[in-house]
TORNULUM-319276 format. One line per field, with one value per atom (N, C-alpha, C): residue number from 1; residue in one letter; chain; atom name; z, x, y. Coordinates in nm, 3 decimals. Layout:
BEGIN
i	(NUM_...)
aa	(a_...)
ch	(A_...)
at	(CA_...)
c3	(Z_...)
c1	(X_...)
c2	(Y_...)
This chain:
BEGIN
i	(1_1_1_2_2_2_3_3_3_4_4_4_5_5_5_6_6_6_7_7_7_8_8_8_9_9_9_10_10_10_11_11_11_12_12_12_13_13_13_14_14_14_15_15_15_16_16_16_17_17_17_18_18_18_19_19_19_20_20_20_21_21_21_22_22_22_23_23_23_24_24_24_25_25_25_26_26_26_27_27_27_28_28_28_29_29_29_30_30_30_31_31_31_32_32_32_33_33_33_34_34_34_35_35_35_36_36_36_37_37_37_38_38_38_39_39_39_40_40_40_41_41_41_42_42_42_43_43_43_44_44_44_45_45_45_46_46_46_47_47_47_48_48_48_49_49_49_50_50_50_51_51_51_52_52_52_53_53_53_54_54_54_55_55_55_56_56_56_57_57_57_58_58_58_59_59_59_60_60_60_61_61_61_62_62_62_63_63_63_64_64_64_65_65_65_66_66_66_67_67_67_68_68_68_69_69_69_70_70_70_71_71_71_72_72_72_73_73_73_74_74_74_75_75_75_76_76_76_77_77_77_78_78_78_79_79_79_80_80_80_81_81_81_82_82_82_83_83_83_84_84_84_85_85_85_86_86_86_87_87_87_88_88_88_89_89_89_90_90_90_91_91_91_92_92_92_93_93_93_94_94_94_95_95_95_96_96_96_97_97_97_98_98_98_99_99_99_100_100_100_101_101_101_102_102_102_103_103_103_104_104_104_105_105_105_106_106_106_107_107_107_108_108_108_109_109_109_110_110_110_111_111_111_112_112_112_113_113_113)
aa	(x_x_x_x_x_x_x_x_x_x_x_x_x_x_x_x_x_x_x_x_x_x_x_x_x_x_x_x_x_x_x_x_x_x_x_x_x_x_x_x_x_x_x_x_x_x_x_x_x_x_x_x_x_x_x_x_x_x_x_x_x_x_x_x_x_x_x_x_x_x_x_x_x_x_x_x_x_x_x_x_x_x_x_x_x_x_x_x_x_x_x_x_x_x_x_x_x_x_x_x_x_x_x_x_x_x_x_x_x_x_x_x_x_x_x_x_x_x_x_x_x_x_x_x_x_x_x_x_x_x_x_x_x_x_x_x_x_x_x_x_x_x_x_x_x_x_x_x_x_x_x_x_x_x_x_x_x_x_x_x_x_x_x_x_x_x_x_x_x_x_x_x_x_x_x_x_x_x_x_x_x_x_x_x_x_x_x_x_x_x_x_x_x_x_x_x_x_x_x_x_x_x_x_x_x_x_x_x_x_x_x_x_x_x_x_x_x_x_x_x_x_x_x_x_x_x_x_x_x_x_x_x_x_x_x_x_x_x_x_x_x_x_x_x_x_x_x_x_x_x_x_x_x_x_x_x_x_x_x_x_x_x_x_x_x_x_x_x_x_x_x_x_x_x_x_x_x_x_x_x_x_x_x_x_x_x_x_x_x_x_x_x_x_x_x_x_x_x_x_x_x_x_x_x_x_x_x_x_x_x_x_x_x_x_x_x_x_x_x_x_x_x_x_x_x_x_x_x_x_x_x_x_x_x_x_x_x_x_x)
ch	(A_A_A_A_A_A_A_A_A_A_A_A_A_A_A_A_A_A_A_A_A_A_A_A_A_A_A_A_A_A_A_A_A_A_A_A_A_A_A_A_A_A_A_A_A_A_A_A_A_A_A_A_A_A_A_A_A_A_A_A_A_A_A_A_A_A_A_A_A_A_A_A_A_A_A_A_A_A_A_A_A_A_A_A_A_A_A_A_A_A_A_A_A_A_A_A_A_A_A_A_A_A_A_A_A_A_A_A_A_A_A_A_A_A_A_A_A_A_A_A_A_A_A_A_A_A_A_A_A_A_A_A_A_A_A_A_A_A_A_A_A_A_A_A_A_A_A_A_A_A_A_A_A_A_A_A_A_A_A_A_A_A_A_A_A_A_A_A_A_A_A_A_A_A_A_A_A_A_A_A_A_A_A_A_A_A_A_A_A_A_A_A_A_A_A_A_A_A_A_A_A_A_A_A_A_A_A_A_A_A_A_A_A_A_A_A_A_A_A_A_A_A_A_A_A_A_A_A_A_A_A_A_A_A_A_A_A_A_A_A_A_A_A_A_A_A_A_A_A_A_A_A_A_A_A_A_A_A_A_A_A_A_A_A_A_A_A_A_A_A_A_A_A_A_A_A_A_A_A_A_A_A_A_A_A_A_A_A_A_A_A_A_A_A_A_A_A_A_A_A_A_A_A_A_A_A_A_A_A_A_A_A_A_A_A_A_A_A_A_A_A_A_A_A_A_A_A_A_A_A_A_A_A_A_A_A_A_A_A)
at	(N_CA_C_N_CA_C_N_CA_C_N_CA_C_N_CA_C_N_CA_C_N_CA_C_N_CA_C_N_CA_C_N_CA_C_N_CA_C_N_CA_C_N_CA_C_N_CA_C_N_CA_C_N_CA_C_N_CA_C_N_CA_C_N_CA_C_N_CA_C_N_CA_C_N_CA_C_N_CA_C_N_CA_C_N_CA_C_N_CA_C_N_CA_C_N_CA_C_N_CA_C_N_CA_C_N_CA_C_N_CA_C_N_CA_C_N_CA_C_N_CA_C_N_CA_C_N_CA_C_N_CA_C_N_CA_C_N_CA_C_N_CA_C_N_CA_C_N_CA_C_N_CA_C_N_CA_C_N_CA_C_N_CA_C_N_CA_C_N_CA_C_N_CA_C_N_CA_C_N_CA_C_N_CA_C_N_CA_C_N_CA_C_N_CA_C_N_CA_C_N_CA_C_N_CA_C_N_CA_C_N_CA_C_N_CA_C_N_CA_C_N_CA_C_N_CA_C_N_CA_C_N_CA_C_N_CA_C_N_CA_C_N_CA_C_N_CA_C_N_CA_C_N_CA_C_N_CA_C_N_CA_C_N_CA_C_N_CA_C_N_CA_C_N_CA_C_N_CA_C_N_CA_C_N_CA_C_N_CA_C_N_CA_C_N_CA_C_N_CA_C_N_CA_C_N_CA_C_N_CA_C_N_CA_C_N_CA_C_N_CA_C_N_CA_C_N_CA_C_N_CA_C_N_CA_C_N_CA_C_N_CA_C_N_CA_C_N_CA_C_N_CA_C_N_CA_C_N_CA_C_N_CA_C_N_CA_C_N_CA_C_N_CA_C_N_CA_C_N_CA_C_N_CA_C_N_CA_C_N_CA_C_N_CA_C)
c3	(0.890_0.869_0.734_0.729_0.587_0.539_0.398_0.304_0.224_0.283_0.235_0.110_0.011_-0.144_-0.115_-0.144_-0.154_-0.229_-0.380_-0.517_-0.482_-0.544_-0.549_-0.638_-0.735_-0.786_-0.698_-0.588_-0.532_-0.411_-0.338_-0.239_-0.277_-0.409_-0.478_-0.587_-0.575_-0.692_-0.787_-0.939_-1.062_-1.021_-0.939_-0.937_-0.823_-0.760_-0.655_-0.506_-0.486_-0.354_-0.288_-0.178_-0.072_-0.145_-0.172_-0.165_-0.035_0.048_0.194_0.223_0.135_0.174_0.128_0.035_0.032_0.121_0.201_0.325_0.452_0.433_0.542_0.549_0.394_0.396_0.422_0.408_0.454_0.592_0.654_0.819_0.843_0.777_0.839_0.846_0.749_0.706_0.787_0.809_0.934_1.025_1.084_1.218_1.237_1.106_1.129_1.180_1.097_1.102_1.261_1.327_1.431_1.543_1.500_1.606_1.622_1.446_1.454_1.515_1.578_1.640_1.505_1.394_1.285_1.288_1.199_1.164_1.002_0.986_0.871_0.832_0.696_0.638_0.537_0.509_0.391_0.263_0.143_0.039_-0.092_-0.102_-0.209_-0.338_-0.403_-0.549_-0.667_-0.720_-0.798_-0.944_-1.048_-1.187_-1.203_-1.339_-1.368_-1.426_-1.466_-1.539_-1.441_-1.314_-1.225_-1.133_-1.168_-1.098_-1.196_-1.279_-1.401_-1.343_-1.228_-1.201_-1.061_-0.991_-0.854_-0.798_-0.845_-0.817_-0.781_-0.884_-0.864_-0.760_-0.744_-0.593_-0.505_-0.465_-0.369_-0.336_-0.404_-0.435_-0.399_-0.445_-0.411_-0.275_-0.210_-0.070_0.016_-0.062_0.054_0.073_-0.031_-0.046_0.037_0.027_0.124_0.292_0.317_0.465_0.516_0.384_0.425_0.497_0.394_0.423_0.560_0.585_0.715_0.845_0.838_0.936_0.919_0.838_0.835_0.878_0.911_0.958_1.117_1.148_1.245_1.355_1.400_1.546_1.494_1.403_1.352_1.394_1.482_1.584_1.491_1.402_1.335_1.232_1.199_1.095_1.175_1.094_1.136_1.062_0.910_0.888_0.761_0.613_0.492_0.393_0.279_0.211_0.134_0.106_0.019_-0.093_-0.199_-0.321_-0.411_-0.457_-0.552_-0.688_-0.750_-0.830_-0.809_-0.669_-0.645_-0.656_-0.643_-0.662_-0.793_-0.904_-1.017_-1.095_-1.004_-1.070_-0.992_-1.090_-1.070_-0.910_-0.834_-0.699_-0.599_-0.641_-0.597_-0.467_-0.401_-0.271_-0.119_-0.252_-0.141_-0.163_-0.228_-0.280_-0.156_-0.182_-0.048_0.085_0.125_0.245_0.310_0.198_0.213_0.279_0.176_0.205_0.367_0.418_0.545_0.659_0.570_0.717_0.724_0.661_0.620_0.702_0.699_0.745_0.888_0.919_1.092_1.150_1.065_1.150_1.311_1.239_1.335_1.338_1.287_1.310_1.368_1.484_1.482_1.499_1.526_1.548_1.401_1.275_1.178_1.093_1.078_0.990_0.883_0.789_0.621_0.544_0.423_0.391_0.215)
c1	(10.560_10.485_10.504_10.520_10.507_10.383_10.406_10.290_10.347_10.208_10.246_10.161_10.185_10.066_10.054_9.916_9.894_9.833_9.859_9.762_9.637_9.526_9.415_9.473_9.546_9.561_9.682_9.746_9.768_9.695_9.656_9.513_9.412_9.351_9.276_9.309_9.334_9.377_9.226_9.296_9.207_9.076_9.049_8.952_8.838_8.884_8.815_8.817_8.881_8.907_9.039_9.065_9.173_9.322_9.404_9.518_9.605_9.559_9.611_9.770_9.846_9.970_10.010_9.970_9.994_9.989_9.875_9.845_9.921_9.940_10.036_10.167_10.229_10.368_10.339_10.244_10.223_10.216_10.101_10.117_10.278_10.347_10.460_10.588_10.550_10.601_10.583_10.467_10.389_10.455_10.463_10.499_10.638_10.683_10.839_10.866_10.811_10.761_10.735_10.648_10.587_10.704_10.788_10.885_10.997_11.019_11.042_11.050_10.906_10.825_10.801_10.750_10.711_10.587_10.540_10.356_10.373_10.229_10.198_10.058_10.062_9.908_9.911_9.793_9.777_9.760_9.742_9.717_9.708_9.554_9.496_9.564_9.619_9.602_9.501_9.429_9.325_9.324_9.318_9.326_9.178_9.181_9.057_8.976_9.055_8.998_8.946_8.985_8.951_8.828_8.796_8.662_8.579_8.511_8.456_8.288_8.294_8.134_8.116_8.008_7.972_8.001_7.943_7.953_8.086_8.133_8.317_8.414_8.320_8.385_8.373_8.253_8.197_8.271_8.315_8.421_8.553_8.578_8.730_8.713_8.608_8.596_8.631_8.541_8.515_8.666_8.731_8.893_8.979_8.987_9.025_8.980_8.847_8.808_8.861_8.899_8.914_9.061_9.171_9.287_9.341_9.215_9.209_9.247_9.139_9.080_9.233_9.323_9.449_9.565_9.552_9.637_9.616_9.486_9.397_9.522_9.604_9.699_9.814_9.824_9.940_9.917_9.951_9.928_9.985_10.084_10.154_10.051_9.961_9.871_9.780_9.771_9.695_9.573_9.569_9.447_9.455_9.377_9.380_9.385_9.405_9.371_9.276_9.140_9.047_9.097_9.044_9.143_9.088_9.174_9.180_9.074_9.052_8.962_8.836_8.817_8.650_8.602_8.712_8.670_8.597_8.677_8.597_8.507_8.439_8.341_8.182_8.112_7.959_7.939_7.892_7.858_7.989_8.096_8.207_8.232_8.125_8.146_8.103_7.992_7.922_7.982_8.048_8.193_8.276_8.355_8.456_8.387_8.238_8.205_8.163_8.157_8.078_8.294_8.317_8.466_8.520_8.502_8.538_8.423_8.340_8.266_8.252_8.285_8.291_8.421_8.523_8.670_8.709_8.548_8.549_8.502_8.387_8.279_8.427_8.518_8.603_8.720_8.760_8.864_8.829_8.766_8.711_8.847_8.964_9.055_9.155_9.080_9.127_9.103_9.261_9.178_9.210_9.153_9.126_9.197_9.292_9.327_9.275)
c2	(-1.665_-1.822_-1.834_-1.991_-2.075_-2.088_-2.054_-2.066_-2.197_-2.312_-2.448_-2.487_-2.482_-2.533_-2.631_-2.690_-2.830_-2.837_-2.870_-2.933_-2.981_-2.954_-3.082_-3.195_-3.182_-3.335_-3.410_-3.371_-3.413_-3.500_-3.455_-3.506_-3.575_-3.587_-3.677_-3.751_-3.858_-3.942_-3.938_-4.007_-3.980_-4.049_-4.159_-4.259_-4.146_-4.043_-3.951_-3.961_-4.065_-4.097_-4.011_-3.993_-3.955_-3.993_-3.894_-3.951_-3.991_-4.064_-4.083_-4.065_-4.126_-4.134_-3.996_-3.929_-3.777_-3.704_-3.733_-3.641_-3.727_-3.820_-3.870_-3.790_-3.762_-3.718_-3.523_-3.513_-3.374_-3.326_-3.458_-3.450_-3.437_-3.524_-3.517_-3.414_-3.360_-3.221_-3.123_-3.073_-3.011_-3.045_-3.141_-3.179_-3.152_-3.184_-3.117_-2.972_-2.904_-2.734_-2.720_-2.784_-2.797_-2.818_-2.900_-2.940_-2.813_-2.707_-2.607_-2.496_-2.483_-2.367_-2.264_-2.330_-2.237_-2.255_-2.189_-2.180_-2.194_-2.224_-2.274_-2.211_-2.172_-2.120_-2.266_-2.335_-2.412_-2.334_-2.317_-2.281_-2.374_-2.402_-2.471_-2.414_-2.535_-2.484_-2.593_-2.507_-2.602_-2.542_-2.621_-2.607_-2.578_-2.471_-2.428_-2.554_-2.646_-2.762_-2.867_-2.856_-2.921_-2.873_-2.750_-2.650_-2.589_-2.665_-2.587_-2.538_-2.575_-2.538_-2.544_-2.505_-2.522_-2.641_-2.752_-2.850_-2.952_-2.910_-2.918_-2.842_-2.681_-2.630_-2.718_-2.777_-2.818_-2.985_-3.011_-3.143_-3.093_-3.008_-2.939_-2.912_-2.790_-2.767_-2.913_-3.048_-3.150_-3.221_-3.217_-3.249_-3.222_-3.037_-2.937_-3.015_-3.012_-3.060_-3.188_-3.303_-3.433_-3.404_-3.277_-3.284_-3.217_-3.102_-3.038_-3.159_-3.262_-3.361_-3.431_-3.449_-3.515_-3.500_-3.358_-3.288_-3.195_-3.257_-3.195_-3.186_-3.237_-3.264_-3.169_-3.117_-3.053_-2.895_-2.834_-2.718_-2.617_-2.605_-2.519_-2.464_-2.525_-2.501_-2.390_-2.259_-2.189_-2.137_-2.210_-2.215_-2.227_-2.183_-2.218_-2.062_-2.092_-1.976_-2.031_-1.951_-2.022_-2.002_-2.114_-2.137_-2.011_-1.958_-1.847_-1.832_-1.952_-1.988_-1.952_-1.986_-1.937_-1.794_-1.702_-1.591_-1.542_-1.587_-1.554_-1.680_-1.738_-1.851_-1.784_-1.810_-1.811_-1.841_-1.728_-1.773_-1.775_-1.704_-1.717_-1.701_-1.556_-1.530_-1.633_-1.697_-1.773_-1.924_-1.946_-2.072_-2.039_-1.949_-1.933_-1.930_-1.839_-1.885_-1.994_-2.133_-2.229_-2.313_-2.281_-2.323_-2.325_-2.163_-2.112_-2.230_-2.220_-2.272_-2.399_-2.527_-2.655_-2.674_-2.645_-2.630_-2.607_-2.484_-2.464_-2.520_-2.597_-2.711_-2.782_-2.834_-2.880_-2.831_-2.731_-2.635_-2.500_-2.474_-2.335_-2.254_-2.294_-2.181_-2.146_-2.186_-2.156_-1.978_-1.953_-1.830_-1.847_-1.746_-1.743_-1.637_-1.711_-1.558_-1.540)
């Protein structure tokens, strides 16, 4: 199983909008893996400076939910890692559960680590 790191700074532009160019390249990379019969888990990389409080964590979750939508046709994607930073935050367990439930809305087959 391939672990594909997806940095928050790569999927969100400085103005807060999605970096669709990067997301398209990620999709292409995943389609290549799929063509090779490989599987992948996506691993969010989030800096503490980008996720200082609960509101920022919800924005991070929304960004990765959008990422999941952009790669929804990539059957090689088996799921996501929950952002590690959440575990050290206030209400970390709640943030992790929210991350999972938000992505599961449209991707009920995803697994999480």
